[in-house]
C-alpha positions, -999 to +999 in steps of 0.1 A: -327-232-083-308-203-068-319-176-078-289-148-095-309-121-096-293-104-069-257-120-083-270-100-118-281-067-095-240-068-083-227-072-114-219-038-122-211-022-087-185-046-090-179-044-127-174-007-118-148-013-091-127-035-102-125-015-130-114+016-113-105+008-081-090-027-075-065-024-109-055+005-109-042-007-072-028-032-084-007-012-108+003+004-081+015-020-060+034-034-089+047-005-103+066+000-061+089-028-068+105-008-097+135+014-093+129+054-111+156+071-134+186+085-130+161+113-142+127+105-137+104+081-152+108+040-143+133+015-148+111-017-150+141-037-123+126-054-091+142-041-067+134-042-022+145-003-019+114+019-022+093-010+003+125-003+026+126+031+023+090+034+035+104+023+069+134+045+072+133+074+105+126+100+084+094+086+064+083+070+096+083+105+118+057+123+086+034+084+093+033+094+132+028+131+128+003+123+101-015+100+125-018+124+157-029+150+131-060+126+119-061+112+155-064+144+175-089+157+144-114+123+144-115+121+181-124+162+182-149+151+153-157+120+182-173+140+206-189+168+185-209+146+159-217+122+189-235+154+204-254+167+179-265+133+165-276+121+200-296+157+200-314+156+162-319+118+173-341+128+206-363+157+187-400+145+179-393+121+142-413+148+119-382+178+129-353+147+121-348+148+093-351+186+081-322+183+120-304+161+091-308+182+060-286+215+082-259+191+090-249+175+054-258+208+037-219+216+036-215+191+007-234+203-013-203+232-017-170+216-030-141+212-007-115+231-016-144+267-013-150+246+024-118+250+033-104+282+011-136+293+033-113+288+065-082+308+055-105+336+053-119+335+088-085+323+107-057+351+085-048+377+106-074+400+094-101+376+093-133+374+107-123+361+139-092+388+143-127+405+133-144+401+161-120+404+185-117+432+182-150+446+178-156+437+211-128+451+223-094+426+227-064+451+217-041+423+223-018+402+198-037+367+192-018+339+185-012+327+149-039+310+139-037+301+103-011+280+085-005+262+125-012+225+135-047+241+150-058+248+113-052+216+098-074+201+128-096+224+126-105+218+084-105+182+085-132+184+117-157+206+099-151+193+063-158+156+075-175+160+105-211+150+087-198+115+083-197+114+114-233+131+131-249+103+097-229+072+116-237+079+151-278+095+140-282+056+128-277+034+152-292+059+181-324+067+159-330+026+160-331+030+200-362+013+219-373+041+242-387+012+260-351+005+273-344+044+281-377+045+307-370+009+319-338+025+332-357+052+344-379+032+366-351+009+386-340+041+390-314+050+372-296+093+359-299+101+330-264+101+333-263+066+344-289+054+313-267+072+288-235+056+304-238+022+309-273+016+282-274+044+253-238+044+246-228+008+245-255+003+219-244+025+200-209+021+203-207+006+162-221+042+156-193+057+169-163+035+159-180+041+116-176+078+130-143+076+142-123+055+117-139+072+087-124+108+092-091+090+105-089+068+073-101+104+054-082+122+076-043+109+072-046+111+036-052+142+031-030+163+017-056+197+004-060+205+041-024+206+051-013+222+021-041+248+024-046+258+061-011+245+069+008+267+046+036+241+036+050+244+077+047+207+080+036+177+063+017+150+061+022+119+049-010+128+013+013+155+004+044+135+008+028+111-022+016+141-041+057+148-041+069+124-049+047+119-081+044+155-091+074+167-076+100+144-073+089+126-106+097+089-077+063+079-090+079+039-071+088+055-043+051+074-043+036+039-049+053+022-020+042+044+001+010+051-012+006+008-013+015+017+030-015+039+034-039+017+017-027-012+040-030+012+072-065+020+060-083-013+051-072-026+085-086+001+103-114+000+082-112-047+087-108-037+122-138-010+118-163-042+103-152-068+135-156-045+159-194-032+145-203-070+140-187-083+174-211-056+193-241-062+172-234-102+177-232-094+218-262-067+217-281-098+197-275-123+229-282-099+253-319-096+239-323-130+234-313-137+269-337-114+284 
């Protein structure tokens, strides 16, 4: 008789996800095929105009700009996060939990508080400008707040712990004997990292990149606070459609398009990770 215990244990989680994620997404999907009323609201008449409007060049440019900012933030986060994870994994085992604790410590504070802290740091009377004046810099510093650079900084800072954790997992599982064998065969530290360590930790890098990209492209709080409304990302556009323009059907169409992009990226990342893991297992079996 098949053991049904795993199914019973999964049921509460599946019920929760179905009720509070799947069902709302289906409602949003259905809403995208209705029409906005003259004075707002929803007219329950089937139409494809909202889907077609998503691909209008104006909104396509916003999507591309959002993807560019999210991609830049994800790339920077991966470079910094991988270096931090590598350093943590290189430490003695008893110190690694403490270092990981400090890496995720920012999550103990509210997201808005962390974002407002960067406003204090980046404004013209903030800490960075004050430090520059203290060391004798008398020129005019470039505008830092309410720019794309400020938004990228905020996104990297808020999502960096995800990358550190994602990269630390495969790094901590690496067999140190592989590294030692590479060095014994005459490979330099850089060659060992490039040809052994890095390929074996690609799944963690991919996971961290996708996490930051997916979370960043739909973010609307950071662009609103650190961008100052100087430009729009897709998250801000969706927010405005629901709460300002009162065009829920078009907002729903934008939301579903964004969800489709996210699901596609997560699916590709899953397949890529499985493929890389399979190749590693095959190489180990061959050895």
